C-alpha positions in Angstrom: 0.2 -0.1 -0.1 1.2 3.3 -0.9 2.7 5.1 2.3 1.1 8.3 3.4 3.3 11.5 4.3 2.4 12.8 7.6 3.4 16.3 7.5 5.5 18.1 10.2 3.8 21.5 10.3 0.3 22.5 10.8 -1.5 23.6 7.3 -3.4 26.6 8.1 -6.8 27.5 6.9 -8.7 30.1 4.7 -12.2 31.0 4.4 -14.2 28.3 2.3 -17.1 29.9 0.4 -19.7 27.2 1.3 -22.5 26.6 -1.7 -24.9 24.3 -2.7 -24.1 21.8 -5.6 -26.5 23.9 -8.0 -24.4 26.9 -7.2 -26.8 28.8 -5.0 -25.8 30.2 -1.8 -27.0 28.1 1.3 -29.6 29.4 3.8 -28.6 30.4 7.0 -28.4 27.7 9.8 -31.5 27.1 12.3 -31.0 28.5 15.5 -28.6 26.7 17.9 -30.2 23.9 19.8 -30.3 19.8 20.2 -33.6 18.3 18.8 -36.2 17.2 21.3 -35.9 13.7 20.6 -32.0 14.4 21.7 -33.3 16.1 24.8 -35.7 13.2 25.7 -33.6 10.4 24.8 -31.1 10.1 28.0 -29.2 7.0 26.8 -27.5 6.2 23.8 -24.8 3.9 22.4 -21.4 4.7 21.5 -19.7 2.4 18.7 -15.9 2.6 18.2 -15.2 0.3 15.4 -12.4 0.0 12.8 -9.3 -1.4 11.9 -7.8 -0.8 15.0 -9.5 -3.6 16.5 -7.5 -5.9 14.7 -4.4 -5.8 16.6 -5.7 -3.8 19.7 -3.7 -1.0 18.7 -6.1 1.6 20.1 -8.2 3.7 17.8 -5.7 6.3 15.2 -3.6 7.7 18.2 -0.7 5.2 17.9 -0.2 6.9 14.6 0.2 10.5 16.2 2.1 9.4 19.3 4.5 7.5 17.3 3.5 4.0 18.7 3.4 2.5 15.6 4.6 3.5 12.3 1.8 4.6 9.7 2.1 1.4 7.9 2.1 -0.7 10.6 -0.7 1.1 12.0 -2.6 0.7 8.5 -2.0 -3.0 8.0 -4.5 -3.6 10.2 -6.6 -3.5 6.9 -5.8 -6.8 6.1 -7.6 -8.4 9.1 -10.9 -6.4 9.5 -13.2 -8.7 8.0 -16.9 -7.5 9.6 -17.6 -11.1 8.6 -20.1 -11.8 11.3 -21.4 -8.0 11.5 -25.2 -8.2 12.0 -26.5 -4.6 12.7 -30.3 -6.1 13.3 -28.6 -7.7 16.1 -26.8 -4.8 17.7 -30.3 -2.9 17.4 -32.0 -5.5 19.1 -29.5 -5.4 22.3 -29.3 -1.6 21.9 -33.3 -1.3 22.2 -33.0 -3.7 24.8 -30.8 -1.9 26.9 -33.0 1.4 26.9 -31.0 3.1 24.4 -32.8 5.7 22.3 -29.9 6.4 20.0 -26.5 5.0 18.5 -23.8 6.7 17.3 -21.1 4.8 15.1 -17.4 5.9 14.1 -18.0 6.4 10.7 -14.3 7.4 10.2 -12.0 7.8 13.2 -8.9 10.1 13.1 -7.0 7.0 10.9 -9.1 8.2 7.9 -10.3 4.6 6.8 -14.3 5.2 5.9 -16.5 2.7 7.1 -18.3 3.5 4.0 -17.9 3.2 0.4 -16.3 7.1 -0.1 -16.0 8.2 -3.6 -13.6 11.2 -2.2 -9.9 10.3 -2.6 -7.3 10.4 -0.1 -3.9 10.8 -1.8 -5.4 9.8 -5.2 -7.2 6.7 -4.0 -10.4 5.7 -2.1 -9.3 4.7 1.5 -12.3 2.9 2.9 -12.9 -0.5 4.5 -14.9 -1.3 1.0 -11.5 -1.0 -1.0 -8.8 -1.7 1.3 -10.5 -4.7 4.1 -11.8 -8.3 3.2 -15.0 -6.8 4.5 -15.6 -5.2 1.3 -18.9 -3.5 1.8 -20.5 -0.3 3.2 -20.9 -0.8 6.9 -22.9 2.7 7.3 -25.7 1.9 5.2 -27.1 -1.4 6.8 -26.3 0.5 10.7 -28.3 3.2 9.7 -31.1 1.2 8.2 -31.6 -1.5 11.1 -31.4 1.3 14.0 -34.2 3.2 12.0 -36.1 -0.1 12.1 -35.9 -0.7 15.5 -36.8 2.9 16.6 -33.3 3.9 17.5 -32.0 7.3 16.3 -28.9 6.9 14.3 -26.0 8.9 14.7 -22.6 8.9 12.8 -19.2 10.0 14.3 -17.0 11.8 11.9 -13.4 12.8 12.4 -12.5 16.8 11.0 -8.9 15.7 11.3 -7.5 12.8 8.9 -3.9 11.4 10.0 -4.0 9.9 6.5 -4.2 12.6 4.1 -1.2 14.7 2.9 -2.9 17.6 3.1 -3.5 17.4 6.8 -0.9 18.3 9.1 -0.8 15.6 12.0 1.5 17.9 14.6 -0.9 20.2 16.6 0.0 23.8 16.9 1.3 23.4 20.6 4.0 20.8 19.0 5.1 23.1 16.1 7.5 25.3 16.5 6.7 27.8 13.4 5.3 31.0 13.8 1.5 31.5 12.3 3.2 33.4 9.4 5.3 30.9 8.7 2.4 28.2 8.7 0.2 30.4 6.6 2.1 30.2 3.1 0.7 30.1 -0.1 1.6 26.2 -0.6 0.0 25.5 2.4 -3.2 27.6 2.0 -3.7 25.7 -1.0 -3.2 22.5 0.6 -5.3 23.3 3.4 -8.4 24.5 1.3 -8.2 21.2 -0.7 -8.5 19.7 2.9 -11.6 21.5 4.0 -13.1 20.4 0.4 -12.2 16.9 1.4 -14.2 17.2 4.4 -16.8 18.5 2.8 -17.4 16.3 0.1 -17.3 13.4 2.6 -19.9 14.8 4.8 -22.1 15.5 2.0 -22.0 11.8 1.1 -23.2 11.1 4.6 -25.5 13.7 5.0 -27.4 12.8 1.6 -26.8 9.1 1.3 -27.5 8.2 5.2 -29.3 11.4 6.4 -28.1 10.5 10.0 -30.3 12.2 12.9 -27.0 13.7 14.5 -23.4 14.1 13.7 -20.8 13.5 16.3 -17.6 15.5 15.7 -14.3 14.9 16.9 -10.4 16.4 15.9 -11.2 20.2 15.6 -8.5 21.1 18.0 -5.6 20.9 15.7 -6.5 24.5 14.0 -8.5 27.7 14.8 -11.9 28.6 13.7 -10.2 30.8 11.4 -8.5 28.0 9.8 -11.9 25.4 10.1 -14.6 28.2 9.5 -17.1 25.8 11.2 -20.2 28.6 10.7 -19.7 27.4 6.9 -19.8 23.8 8.0 -22.9 24.3 10.0 -24.9 26.2 6.9 -24.2 23.2 4.9 -24.9 20.6 7.2 -28.2 22.3 8.1 -29.0 23.2 4.3 -28.5 19.1 3.6 -30.2 17.9 6.8 -32.2 20.7 8.3 -33.2 18.8 11.3 -29.7 17.2 12.3 -28.4 17.6 15.6 -24.7 18.6 16.1 -22.2 17.9 18.9 -20.3 21.1 20.0 -17.0 20.0 18.9 -17.4 22.6 16.3 -15.8 25.4 17.9 -18.9 26.8 19.2 -21.1 26.0 16.5 -22.6 22.9 17.8 -26.1 22.1 19.4 -25.1 20.4 22.5 -21.8 20.0 24.8 -19.8 16.8 24.8 -18.1 16.2 28.5 -16.0 13.2 28.5 -15.3 10.2 30.8 -16.1 12.5 34.0 -19.4 13.6 35.4 -19.4 17.5 35.4 -19.7 18.9 38.7 -21.8 21.8 37.4 -23.9 21.0 34.6 -23.6 22.9 31.2 -26.4 25.4 30.5 -27.4 23.9 27.1 -28.0 20.4 26.5 -24.9 17.7 27.0 -24.3 14.2 27.1 -21.4 12.4 28.8 -19.6 10.1 26.9 -17.5 7.0 28.6 -16.0 3.9 27.9 -17.0 0.4 29.6 -13.6 -0.5 30.5 -10.5 1.6 29.6 -10.2 2.1 25.6 -13.1 3.4 23.0 -12.1 0.5 20.7 -11.6 -3.3 21.2 -8.8 -4.0 23.0 -8.4 -7.8 23.8 -6.4 -7.6 27.1 -8.5 -4.8 28.2 -11.2 -6.4 30.3 -11.8 -4.3 33.2 -15.1 -3.3 32.7 -17.0 -1.0 34.9 -19.6 -2.9 37.1 -23.1 -2.6 36.2 -24.1 -0.6 39.2 -21.2 1.9 38.6 -22.7 2.5 35.1 -26.3 2.8 36.2 -25.2 5.1 39.0 -23.6 7.5 36.2 -26.2 7.0 34.2 -28.9 8.5 36.7 -26.2 11.1 37.8 -26.3 12.3 34.4 -29.9 12.4 33.6 -31.0 13.8 37.2 -28.3 16.8 35.8 -30.5 17.1 32.6 -27.6 15.2 30.3 -27.7 12.3 28.4 -25.3 9.2 28.9 -23.4 7.7 25.8 -21.9 4.4 26.9 -19.3 3.2 24.8 -19.0 -0.5 23.1 -15.7 -1.5 20.8 -16.8 -4.6 18.9 -14.3 -7.3 17.3 -13.1 -6.9 13.5 -15.4 -9.5 12.9 -18.3 -7.2 14.0 -19.4 -9.5 17.2 -19.3 -7.6 20.8 -17.5 -9.0 23.4 -19.9 -10.9 25.9 -18.8 -8.7 29.3 -20.4 -5.5 27.4 -23.4 -7.4 25.9 -23.9 -8.5 29.6 -23.7 -4.9 30.6 -26.4 -3.7 27.7 -28.9 -6.7 29.0 -28.6 -5.6 32.7 -29.3 -1.8 31.9 -32.2 -2.8 30.0 -33.6 -5.1 32.8 -32.8 -2.0 35.0 -34.4 0.3 32.7 -37.4 -1.8 31.8 -38.6 -1.4 35.9 -37.8 2.3 36.5 -38.2 3.7 32.7 -41.1 6.0 34.5 -38.5 7.8 36.6 -36.0 8.3 33.7 -37.4 8.7 30.1 -40.0 10.9 30.6 -38.6 13.3 33.2 -36.8 16.6 33.8 -34.2 17.0 36.5 -35.7 17.2 40.1 -34.9 19.4 42.9 -31.0 19.8 43.5 -29.4 18.0 46.5 -30.1 20.6 48.7 -33.7 19.3 48.9 -32.5 15.6 48.7 -29.2 14.3 48.9 -28.9 11.8 46.0 -30.5 11.9 42.5 -33.9 12.8 41.6 -36.0 13.5 38.7 -39.7 14.8 38.1 -42.3 14.5 35.3 -42.7 16.9 32.8 -46.2 17.9 34.5 -44.0 18.4 37.4 -46.6 16.2 39.5 -44.4 13.3 40.1 -41.2 13.1 42.3 -38.9 10.5 41.7 -36.1 9.8 44.7 -33.2 7.6 43.7 -31.8 5.3 46.2 -28.3 3.6 45.9 -27.8 2.7 49.6 -29.9 1.0 52.2 -31.8 3.6 54.0 -31.4 4.1 57.7 -34.3 5.7 59.6 -35.8 6.1 56.2 -35.8 9.0 53.8 -35.1 12.9 54.1 -36.6 15.2 51.8 -36.4 19.0 52.5 -38.8 22.0 51.5 -41.6 20.0 49.9 -44.6 22.4 50.4 -47.4 20.1 48.7 -49.1 17.6 50.7 -48.2 13.7 49.1 -51.0 12.0 47.6 -49.4 9.2 48.0 -45.4 7.7 48.4 -44.5 4.3 47.1 -42.0 2.1 45.4 -41.6 2.5 42.1 -40.6 -1.0 41.6 -43.5 -3.0 43.3 -46.5 -0.3 43.9 -46.1 -0.5 47.5 -47.1 2.5 49.8 -44.9 3.8 52.2 -45.6 5.9 55.4 -44.3 9.4 56.2 -44.1 12.1 58.5 -43.8 15.8 58.6 -41.1 17.0 61.3 -41.5 20.6 62.4 -42.4 23.5 59.9 -44.8 26.5 60.0 -47.1 25.8 57.2 -49.1 29.1 57.8 -46.2 30.6 56.7 -45.2 28.1 53.8 -42.2 26.8 55.8 -42.4 23.3 55.6 -41.4 20.7 57.8 -39.0 18.0 57.1 -40.5 15.0 55.0 -39.4 11.7 56.4 -40.1 8.6 54.5 -40.5 5.3 56.1 -38.7 2.2 54.3 -39.1 -1.3 54.9 -36.4 -3.0 57.1 -36.3 -5.7 54.1 -35.8 -3.0 51.3 -33.6 -4.4 48.3 -31.8 -1.5 46.7 -29.8 -4.1 44.4 -28.4 -1.6 41.6 -30.5 1.3 42.6 -34.3 1.5 43.6 -37.0 4.8 43.3 -39.2 6.2 45.7 -42.3 8.0 43.9 -43.8 10.9 45.3 -47.5 11.7 43.8 -48.7 15.2 44.2 -52.1 16.8 43.6 -50.5 19.6 41.9 -47.5 20.8 40.3 -44.3 20.7 42.8 -44.0 23.6 45.0 -40.7 23.9 47.0 -39.5 26.3 49.8 -36.0 27.8 49.0 -35.9 30.2 52.1 -33.3 30.4 54.5 -36.2 30.3 57.6 -35.8 32.1 60.4 -37.5 33.0 63.9 -41.1 32.2 63.8 -42.9 35.5 64.8 -46.5 34.1 64.4 -47.8 31.2 65.9 
């Protein structure tokens, strides 16, 4: 295979004039904001699948970090068969888990496309169709299977491409050249060609597969003056007016993407936490230490209670099968979600930890509170500041009614007493359980600092 040359300097960009294929100027993009389906989705599945699964090298980064030569890394194309790839079976598993959307890595930083791209990389087509034993488009059946299962299909796409000779492999902070030296006429021409390359591939993905979501990555190697993401947003919203775009677009996306760690202060706009089940994003044969089902459910609920989604990653093997440990985790999440979906999938973030010391959610009509319990209560459950009188309190899993009492308070001044909910001594918490509080009218909370009661 022809050797790709990884250029040692960052190629700067130019403003690229965006236009439709008929030559007309594109319309203005829609207002920023994720689609309602995304804000209601709560759970998604991330799929990092590519040639990097063959030798468990890790997705693309061994090229950048010089752990492997480019030729050593790209040789993995010879073992990527997708021989057991069954997207319908994937979709069945994802649906069982409770996921509402799934995102496939259509092209990672290594530049190997999972679809039959007609856009040339260094004069040739670089895809699993042309360069691997798979010899077929893997994106089309994925999108079709997800749609049939009622799951929103999303596609990951890397802005940068470490196989494309028109793209620089080194980030700015590793370059000694000044800005002016990078912006030479030769580099400007190469970068313009690369921007056109990205544009053409995204047009293929948009028009041929029509994903509901684009999950971008790899924008950090260049400034927005180089990328001109505003132009890309216009194009994407022209091709797919209802598509949702993640935030890795220099501020021109629709939602934030914290990675691997739950935010302490949640973003003000829609957001999603992406996280691996084990350590690596792609399949790594020796990476067998998976997070426990209880840990992942707890992280999931933390995200939901803070207004975010949870995008949980799997890494299929080169033949397209999913390792048993990951299948079991998704099935376990599905079993748990079936029991507690009422508290998750049609809810908004509940009151803060100032009112209840663990995650909680609230129904959209604000008449049902859901208190998550992950540890066996000692002396019941405490909730502060509830002005409403509960109509009923029960265990969501069984419907068993729970007794409660108010301690203290001055209701004539709208200062409620502390609500104590009695729980059964034999309460089984498992991976987490839920206490449901039904109200006669929308939730009312006391948020004051209280003080002396001057009227009794």
